[in-house]
Structures are given as C-alpha cells and as structure tokens.
N, C-alpha and C positions, 0 to 999 in steps of 0.2 A: 389203228389206221386204215383205210377201206380203199387206198387204192394196190394197185398191180400192177405190174409189168404188163404192158400189152392192153389192159388198160385203155380203152375212146367213149369220149367224154365226145358227147355236139351238144351246140345248139346252134340258136339261131338268133337275128335280131335285123326288124326292117328301122331304116336311118333315117329321120324326118330335120325338118327345119330345123325345129327349134333344137332336137341334137348341136348338128351344127354352129348353131347361134351361139348352144350355150360353151361349147368347146372354142369357138371366134374369139369370145370373153376370157374364158381361162388363159388360151394358148398364147394368144393373139397372132397366134394365123389366120391375119386379115388380108390371104391371095384375093382378086376379085373375085377368082372360083368360086371361094368358098361365101362370098355375098351376094353376087351381084348372078341373077339366076342364068337359065345357057337360054335356046331359045323352046325349049319342050321345057320350061317352068322349075328345074332341077340345080339346088347346088352340089357342087366336086364335096365329097364329103373329106376331110381332113386324113388325109394319110393314116397318125397315129392317133387318131380314133377310131376307127379299122379293126388296124390293133388290140384296143379295148377289149378286144371279143377272147381272143387266148389268153391276156394277161387274163378274164375274169376266171379261169382256173385254182391260177393261186391266188388269189383273192378267193374262193372256193373251198380251195387246201390249205387256209393259212403257208402258203408258200412267199418264201423272202425270193426274188431274183435275187439271180449274181451279176447271168449273158441272157440278153435278148438277138438271137437275130430273123428281123425284116424283110422278106421280096415282096418287093408291090409289083406287078405284073398288067393291074388294067384296076381306071375309076371307076369308086364305089358313088353313085349318084343316090341323095334324097330317093327316097320309095324302094330305094330298094331291097332286099331281103338278103341276107346273106348268112349260107349257115359255114359252121368254122364248128370244123372234125378235129381235134387235140388226142393223139398216142404218149401216153407212158415209154420210155422207151429203160429207159431207165432205175432203177427207183433202190437205196441199200438204204438199211442201221447203221445208223452211224450212232459216237456216242458221247453222251446227254440228253437223251432223246431228242433227235436230229433224226432228220434222212434227207441227202443226199439225192433230190431230181431235176433229171431231165425228161423230154416231152417234144416232141413236132407236136406241127398243124397245117394245116389248110382251111381255106375259106374259100369259099365260092359263092356266087353267083344265082339270083334265081333262075338265071341261063344252063348255069352250072360252069362258069365260065372263071377259072379258078381269077383271086382276087390277089388271093396274100397268101407267104408261106413264111415258116423257117420255123425256131426250136425256140423255151428258154428251158433258162437250167439256172438251180437257185439250191433254197433250201428249210424245207417243215420242219417247225418246231411244235415237239405233241406234248404235251400233260405228260 
C-alpha cells in the first residue's frame, strides 16, 4: 500500500461535448441544459459526471466506496478544465488484507472557482 494519511493526489480534466453526450446516454439525465448549447455554445456538464473526478482515485487505488458526499457550488461547462485535489484523511489497516479509507476533495475550474467538494469513505482490498 503506497498511500499514507496526508497524501494529496491531484489531477485535472477538460470536459467535452462528447463526454456530456455519452453520459447523457448512460445516465438518461437529459435536461435541456445538457443537450442544448447556451449562447456561448457550451453544455452544462452533469453534476455526477463532474463527480467522477474524485472517484477516479477510487479506481486508481481499488477503493470500494461505502459513503460519498458531494456539494456542488457552481456549474461546470464543456470546455472547462477542472482540477481535483484529493486528500487522504484516514487510512487504517483492518484484518483480511483490507484498509479503511476516508478522503476529502476539492475541485476548482480554470478560474480557480470551487465547483465541487466533499468526501468519500470505503474499503481498499489488497493482496
């Protein structure tokens, strides 16, 4: 296990119209703001699509999530680049090659405006 309490994991993603279209198909979240461009030609990115940024850490570290909390502050539009910072707050070895984990996260857009924050908690299975 190469994670430690206090570790900060950073990454970013720029959302595209193709991303929104694919998520619309999968999620059936078909609000007009996700399918009809605004006056600047942008679509609003679904909140749960934006929330895939911190859940990427779960995939990277084999986390089975048990709890997730998201607080959305402002919309994300296609073309926005969102930077996500995940901080490992708790990490405890359990029996049977498991660790419990709790991490907080903050996501900001290219203008350094917070768009999303929250936390997730779960279990990491190791060999």
